[in-house]
C-alpha positions as CSV (number, residue, x, y, z in Angstrom):
1,M,21.9,-32.3,-0.4
2,Q,23.1,-31.8,3.1
3,T,26.8,-31.4,2.8
4,L,29.4,-30.0,0.4
5,P,32.9,-31.1,-0.4
6,H,35.6,-29.5,1.7
7,D,38.1,-28.8,-1.1
8,W,37.0,-26.6,-4.0
9,S,40.5,-25.5,-5.0
10,S,40.3,-27.2,-8.5
11,L,37.4,-25.0,-9.6
12,V,39.6,-22.0,-10.2
13,S,37.6,-20.6,-13.2
14,L,34.2,-21.0,-11.7
15,T,32.2,-17.8,-11.9
16,S,28.7,-18.7,-10.8
17,L,27.7,-21.2,-8.2
18,T,24.0,-22.1,-7.3
19,L,23.3,-24.3,-4.3
20,S,19.8,-23.0,-3.4
21,N,16.9,-25.1,-2.3
22,N,18.9,-27.7,-0.4
23,H,19.5,-28.8,3.1
24,L,22.9,-27.3,3.6
25,E,23.8,-26.3,7.2
26,K,27.5,-25.2,6.6
27,I,29.6,-23.6,3.9
28,P,33.1,-24.9,3.4
29,S,35.6,-22.1,4.0
30,S,37.4,-23.0,0.7
31,I,34.5,-21.6,-1.3
32,W,35.7,-18.1,-0.4
33,N,39.1,-18.8,-2.0
34,L,37.4,-19.1,-5.5
35,Q,38.8,-15.9,-6.9
36,C,36.9,-15.9,-10.2
37,L,33.5,-16.5,-8.5
38,E,31.1,-13.7,-9.2
39,I,27.7,-15.1,-8.3
40,L,27.0,-17.3,-5.3
41,N,23.4,-18.4,-4.6
42,L,22.8,-20.2,-1.2
43,Q,19.2,-19.2,-0.6
44,R,16.6,-21.5,1.0
45,N,19.0,-23.8,2.9
46,R,19.6,-24.3,6.6
47,I,22.7,-22.3,7.2
48,S,22.8,-20.9,10.6
49,I,26.4,-19.6,10.9
50,I,29.0,-18.3,8.4
51,D,32.6,-18.5,9.8
52,P,34.6,-15.3,9.6
53,L,35.8,-14.7,6.0
54,P,39.5,-14.7,5.3
55,D,41.3,-11.7,3.9
56,G,40.8,-11.4,0.2
57,A,37.8,-13.6,0.2
58,A,36.1,-14.1,-3.2
59,S,37.7,-10.9,-4.4
60,R,35.3,-10.8,-7.6
61,L,32.1,-11.7,-5.8
62,K,29.3,-9.4,-7.0
63,E,26.2,-11.1,-6.0
64,L,25.5,-13.1,-2.8
65,R,22.1,-14.6,-2.0
66,L,21.6,-16.0,1.6
67,A,17.8,-15.5,1.9
68,W,15.6,-17.9,3.7
69,N,18.3,-19.6,5.8
70,R,18.6,-19.8,9.5
71,L,21.3,-17.2,10.0
72,I,21.4,-15.8,13.6
73,G,23.4,-13.3,15.5
74,S,26.1,-11.3,13.6
75,L,27.3,-11.5,10.1
76,D,30.4,-9.7,8.9
77,L,30.7,-9.4,5.1
78,S,33.2,-6.5,5.0
79,Q,35.9,-8.6,3.2
80,L,33.6,-8.8,0.1
81,M,34.7,-5.5,-1.3
82,N,33.3,-5.9,-4.8
83,L,29.8,-7.0,-3.7
84,A,27.1,-5.2,-5.5
85,H,24.0,-7.2,-4.7
86,L,23.3,-8.8,-1.3
87,D,20.2,-10.6,-0.1
88,V,20.1,-11.9,3.5
89,S,16.3,-11.6,4.0
90,H,14.2,-14.0,6.0
91,N,16.8,-14.9,8.6
92,D,17.3,-13.9,12.2
93,L,20.3,-11.6,12.0
94,D,20.6,-8.9,14.7
95,D,23.8,-7.4,13.3
96,L,25.0,-7.0,9.7
97,E,28.4,-5.4,8.9
98,V,28.5,-4.1,5.4
99,S,29.5,-0.4,6.1
100,K,32.7,-0.9,4.1
101,L,31.1,-2.1,0.9
102,Q,31.4,0.9,-1.3
103,K,30.1,-1.0,-4.5
104,L,26.9,-2.2,-2.9
105,E,23.9,-1.3,-5.2
106,S,21.1,-3.4,-3.9
107,L,20.6,-4.7,-0.3
108,F,17.8,-7.0,0.9
109,V,17.5,-7.4,4.7
110,S,13.8,-7.9,5.2
111,Q,12.5,-10.1,8.0
112,N,15.5,-10.2,10.3
113,A,16.1,-8.8,13.9
114,L,18.2,-5.7,13.0
115,K,17.9,-2.6,15.2
116,T,20.5,-0.5,13.4
117,L,22.0,-0.6,9.9
118,N,25.2,1.2,8.9
119,L,25.9,1.6,5.2
120,E,28.5,3.2,2.9
121,G,25.7,4.3,0.5
122,S,27.5,5.9,-2.5
123,R,26.3,3.5,-5.1
124,L,23.1,2.2,-3.4
125,R,20.0,2.0,-5.6
126,T,17.6,-0.4,-3.7
127,L,17.2,-0.9,0.0
128,Q,14.6,-3.2,1.3
129,A,14.7,-3.5,5.0
130,D,11.1,-4.1,6.0
131,G,10.1,-6.3,8.9
132,N,13.0,-5.7,11.3
133,G,13.2,-3.8,14.6
134,L,15.1,-1.0,12.9
135,E,15.4,2.4,14.6
136,E,18.2,3.9,12.7
137,I,19.9,3.7,9.3
138,T,23.1,5.6,8.8
139,C,24.9,6.2,5.5
140,K,28.5,7.5,5.3
141,Q,27.7,9.0,1.9
142,I,24.4,10.5,0.8
143,P,22.8,7.7,-1.3
144,L,22.3,10.0,-4.3
145,Y,21.4,7.0,-6.6
146,L,18.9,5.3,-4.2
147,E,15.6,4.8,-6.0
148,R,13.6,2.4,-3.9
149,L,13.5,2.4,-0.1
150,D,11.4,0.0,2.0
151,I,11.6,0.5,5.8
152,S,8.1,-0.5,6.6
153,H,7.2,-2.6,9.7
154,N,10.1,-1.3,11.9
155,N,10.4,1.0,15.0
156,F,11.4,4.3,13.4
157,E,10.3,7.3,15.2
158,F,12.0,9.6,12.6
159,L,12.9,9.1,9.0
160,P,16.6,8.7,8.3
161,E,18.4,12.1,8.3
162,W,19.7,11.6,4.7
163,I,16.3,10.8,3.1
164,T,15.5,14.3,1.9
165,E,18.9,14.5,0.1
166,A,18.5,11.2,-1.7
167,K,17.1,13.0,-4.8
168,S,16.8,9.8,-7.0
169,L,14.1,8.2,-4.7
170,H,10.9,7.4,-6.5
171,T,9.4,5.1,-3.8
172,I,9.5,5.2,-0.2
173,S,7.7,2.8,2.0
174,A,7.7,3.8,5.7
175,D,4.4,2.4,6.8
176,H,3.8,0.6,10.1
177,N,6.4,2.5,12.1
178,H,6.2,4.9,15.0
179,L,6.6,8.1,13.0
180,S,5.1,11.3,14.5
181,H,6.7,13.8,12.1
182,V,7.9,13.8,8.6
183,P,10.2,16.6,7.2
184,A,8.5,19.0,4.8
185,E,11.4,18.7,2.4
186,I,10.3,15.1,1.5
187,F,7.7,16.6,-0.7
188,S,10.4,18.4,-2.6
189,C,12.1,15.2,-3.7
190,C,11.7,15.8,-7.4
191,N,11.6,12.1,-8.5
192,L,9.4,10.8,-5.7
193,M,6.4,9.2,-7.2
194,D,5.1,6.8,-4.4
195,L,5.0,7.7,-0.7
196,R,3.6,5.2,2.0
197,L,3.3,6.6,5.5
198,N,0.3,4.8,6.5
199,H,-0.1,3.1,10.0
200,N,2.0,5.6,11.9
201,F,1.2,8.4,14.5
202,L,1.3,11.5,12.2
203,V,-0.8,14.4,13.4
204,K,0.0,17.0,10.8
205,L,2.1,17.8,7.8
206,S,3.9,21.1,7.2
207,D,1.7,24.1,7.0
208,F,2.9,24.7,3.4
209,L,4.0,22.0,1.0
210,T,6.3,22.4,-1.9
211,Q,4.7,21.3,-5.3
212,C,6.0,17.9,-6.3
213,H,5.3,15.2,-8.9
214,M,4.0,12.4,-6.6
215,K,1.4,10.0,-8.1
216,S,0.5,7.9,-5.0
217,L,0.2,9.0,-1.3
218,S,-0.8,6.6,1.5
219,L,-1.7,8.4,4.8
220,Q,-4.3,6.0,6.1
221,Y,-4.4,5.1,9.8
222,N,-2.8,8.1,11.3
223,K,-4.1,10.9,13.4
224,F,-4.6,13.7,10.9
225,E,-7.3,16.3,12.0
226,K,-6.7,18.7,9.1
227,L,-4.5,19.0,5.9
228,P,-2.3,22.0,4.8
229,F,-4.4,24.6,2.9
230,N,-2.3,24.1,-0.2
231,F,-2.4,20.2,0.0
232,F,-4.1,19.6,-3.5
233,W,-2.1,22.4,-5.1
234,A,1.1,20.8,-4.0
235,L,0.1,17.4,-5.6
236,P,-0.9,18.1,-9.2
237,C,0.1,14.8,-10.5
238,L,-1.6,12.7,-7.8
239,E,-3.6,9.7,-9.0
240,M,-4.3,7.8,-5.7
241,L,-4.8,9.4,-2.3
242,N,-5.6,7.3,0.8
243,L,-6.6,9.3,3.9
244,S,-8.8,6.7,5.4
245,Y,-9.2,6.2,9.2
246,N,-7.9,9.5,10.4
247,S,-9.8,12.3,12.2
248,L,-10.5,14.6,9.3
249,K,-13.6,16.7,9.6
250,S,-13.1,18.6,6.3
251,L,-11.0,18.8,3.3
252,P,-9.0,21.8,2.1
253,V,-10.1,23.8,-0.9
254,S,-9.3,22.2,-4.2
255,C,-7.8,23.7,-7.4
256,D,-7.8,22.6,-11.0
257,S,-4.5,20.8,-10.5
258,V,-6.2,17.7,-9.2
259,I,-7.4,16.6,-12.6
260,N,-5.3,13.3,-12.5
261,L,-6.8,12.1,-9.3
262,K,-8.6,8.7,-9.9
263,T,-8.8,7.1,-6.5
264,L,-9.8,8.9,-3.2
265,L,-10.1,6.9,-0.1
266,L,-11.6,8.8,2.9
267,S,-13.4,6.2,4.9
268,G,-13.2,6.1,8.7
269,N,-13.0,9.9,9.3
270,Q,-15.3,12.5,10.8
271,L,-16.5,14.1,7.6
272,S,-19.9,15.7,7.5
273,D,-19.5,18.8,5.4
274,L,-18.8,17.7,1.8
275,T,-18.7,21.2,0.3
276,N,-15.0,21.2,-0.6
277,L,-15.2,17.5,-1.7
278,V,-17.8,18.4,-4.3
279,N,-15.6,21.2,-5.7
280,L,-12.7,18.6,-5.8
281,L,-14.9,16.0,-7.6
282,K,-15.8,18.5,-10.3
283,L,-12.1,19.2,-11.0
284,S,-11.0,15.5,-11.0
285,R,-11.7,12.3,-12.8
286,I,-12.3,10.1,-9.8
287,E,-13.2,6.6,-10.6
288,C,-13.1,5.2,-7.1
289,L,-14.4,7.1,-4.0
290,H,-14.7,5.7,-0.4
291,L,-16.6,7.7,2.1
292,A,-17.7,4.9,4.4
293,Y,-17.9,5.3,8.2
294,N,-18.0,9.1,8.4
295,R,-20.7,11.4,9.8
296,I,-22.6,12.1,6.5
297,K,-26.2,12.9,7.0
298,E,-26.9,14.2,3.5
299,L,-25.2,14.6,0.1
300,P,-24.8,18.1,-1.1
301,E,-26.5,19.3,-4.2
302,G,-24.6,18.5,-7.3
303,F,-22.8,15.6,-5.7
304,F,-23.6,13.0,-8.4
305,Q,-23.4,15.5,-11.3
306,A,-19.7,15.8,-10.5
307,L,-19.0,12.0,-10.8
308,H,-18.8,11.5,-14.5
309,F,-16.0,9.0,-14.3
310,L,-17.0,7.2,-11.1
311,R,-16.9,3.4,-11.1
312,T,-16.9,2.6,-7.3
313,L,-18.7,4.5,-4.5
314,S,-18.8,3.5,-0.9
315,L,-21.1,5.5,1.5
316,S,-21.6,2.7,4.0
317,G,-21.8,3.3,7.7
318,N,-23.1,6.9,7.7
319,E,-26.3,8.5,8.7
320,L,-28.0,8.8,5.3
321,E,-31.8,8.8,5.2
322,S,-32.1,9.2,1.4
323,I,-30.0,9.2,-1.8
324,P,-30.7,11.7,-4.6
325,S,-32.3,10.1,-7.6
326,Q,-29.5,11.5,-9.8
327,I,-27.3,8.6,-8.7
328,A,-29.1,6.4,-11.2
329,K,-27.7,8.6,-13.9
330,A,-24.1,8.0,-13.0
331,H,-23.6,6.1,-16.2
332,N,-20.2,4.5,-15.3
333,L,-21.0,3.5,-11.8
334,E,-20.4,-0.2,-11.4
335,K,-20.2,-0.8,-7.6
336,L,-22.3,1.0,-5.0
337,Y,-22.1,0.3,-1.2
338,L,-24.8,1.9,1.0
339,H,-25.1,-0.7,3.8
340,S,-25.4,0.5,7.5
341,N,-27.3,3.8,6.9
342,Q,-30.8,5.0,7.7
343,L,-32.3,4.6,4.2
344,V,-36.0,4.3,3.9
345,S,-36.5,4.6,0.2
346,I,-34.3,3.6,-2.6
347,P,-33.8,5.3,-6.1
348,K,-34.7,3.5,-9.3
349,F,-31.4,1.8,-10.1
350,S,-33.0,-0.1,-12.9
351,E,-32.1,2.9,-15.0
352,S,-28.4,2.5,-14.3
353,D,-26.4,1.5,-17.3
354,N,-23.4,-0.4,-15.7
355,L,-24.3,-1.2,-12.1
356,Q,-23.1,-4.7,-11.1
357,V,-22.9,-4.5,-7.3
358,L,-25.6,-3.0,-5.0
359,D,-25.2,-3.3,-1.3
360,L,-28.3,-2.0,0.6
361,A,-27.9,-4.1,3.7
362,C,-28.6,-2.9,7.2
363,N,-30.9,-0.1,6.4
364,K,-34.6,0.7,7.2
365,V,-36.1,-0.1,3.8
366,H,-39.6,-1.5,4.4
367,Q,-41.0,-1.7,0.9
368,L,-39.8,-1.8,-2.6
369,E,-40.3,-3.2,-6.2
370,L,-37.4,-5.3,-7.1
371,A,-37.8,-4.5,-10.8
372,S,-37.2,-0.9,-9.9
373,I,-33.8,-1.4,-8.4
374,V,-32.4,-4.1,-10.5
375,A,-30.2,-2.8,-13.3
376,K,-29.6,-4.9,-16.4
377,D,-26.1,-5.8,-15.6
378,L,-26.6,-6.4,-11.8
379,T,-24.8,-9.5,-10.5
380,Y,-24.9,-8.9,-6.7
381,L,-27.7,-7.5,-4.6
382,D,-27.7,-7.4,-0.8
383,L,-30.9,-6.4,1.0
384,S,-30.2,-8.3,4.2
385,A,-30.9,-6.8,7.7
386,N,-33.7,-4.5,6.4
387,F,-35.9,-6.0,9.1
388,D,-39.3,-4.6,8.1
389,L,-38.7,-5.2,4.3
390,K,-41.7,-6.6,2.5
391,I,-41.4,-7.8,-1.2
392,D,-44.1,-9.1,-3.3
393,P,-43.1,-12.7,-4.3
394,T,-44.5,-12.1,-7.8
395,D,-41.7,-9.5,-8.3
396,F,-39.2,-12.3,-8.8
397,Q,-41.2,-13.6,-11.9
398,H,-40.4,-10.3,-13.7
399,L,-36.6,-10.6,-13.2
400,W,-36.0,-13.5,-15.5
401,Y,-34.0,-11.3,-17.9
402,V,-31.6,-10.2,-15.2
403,T,-28.2,-11.7,-14.8
404,V,-28.5,-11.8,-11.0
405,K,-26.3,-14.6,-9.6
406,R,-26.8,-14.1,-5.9
407,L,-29.5,-12.2,-4.1
408,T,-29.4,-11.9,-0.3
409,L,-32.6,-11.0,1.5
410,F,-33.4,-10.7,5.1
411,V,-37.0,-11.2,6.2
412,M,-36.8,-13.6,9.2
413,K,-33.7,-15.4,8.0
414,R,-31.2,-15.1,5.2
415,V,-32.3,-16.5,1.9
416,W,-29.8,-17.3,-0.8
417,L,-31.0,-17.7,-4.3
418,H,-28.7,-19.0,-7.0
């Protein structure tokens, strides 16, 4: 459908109108005179311009969906005083006037060209504004009911001033911006569960953090060199921590409050001393640990004894020359990545109970018995780019009982066996 009738005056009792997924380019102005209309869905059309709304336009309209159109320039919806839910995402708007909408509860403006956004804020619960060029969001009233905020992929250098007073926030996504500082008070937001600040320019956090109930914290791809001394104490409920690709040389001392931590991602730092990490491992229940691309030359004593719950371990891209034999006794270990180290010898992984993936590529292994490293549940083994590796061909005859689906070897060329 490409056009609509011009006269809608006979539909005086219409409460819901869905015209999505058509080829509409224009909205008849008479639609805005439907005073009983509460829901108007126009998403996924070809609308580029909406004419100025008349006074008293659609006075009962609560929900307006205009996503995935071709709207450009400025859009003024200030006449829709009862609007509670608005979606104008995936257009090309550079200005949106909604600052007078006191009843607005959810606003979706993702993937536009907005630089500023002015809101009333008193009833706002959800704001999704990712993928714009936003530098500032103002609220006339503190959004005390705001629960979910997404301002990722914008141009923010500072978080909105009101953010630390929005006490109902449980999810903040502010990744992929230009942030160099975050207020310490953000950790005192009592309901905050998920904070995403990755891919920014953060150098440090406050020297002392307030204890909070956060469960997930993403800080990867920043410029952290160290963390506050009470970092782990302040996050007793933390389950997932991503600090990958910073400049960390060590971790702060742990405490018994990290018992809930299950995923710890530390790849791409400058870690060499793992003493504090071992203490953390002993106090937590980590299932996934990434330490790839650091400066680790050896693993401290007791490293694997502390990993009772570990399922995935990545130590690739370090300077390890050997791996303690205790690793084979990590009974829950399912995936082990050790590629791009300096390993010469390999422990007997055949004793591992649940190992499924073993990546030993790009090391210096020159001789081994396949039967000694192939666990009973192994499904993927990579030995490629161990240039001096020699394997007795008869070893393959003894592996008939193993469920290996793919075996990558490097002798003079890659060999794939299925």
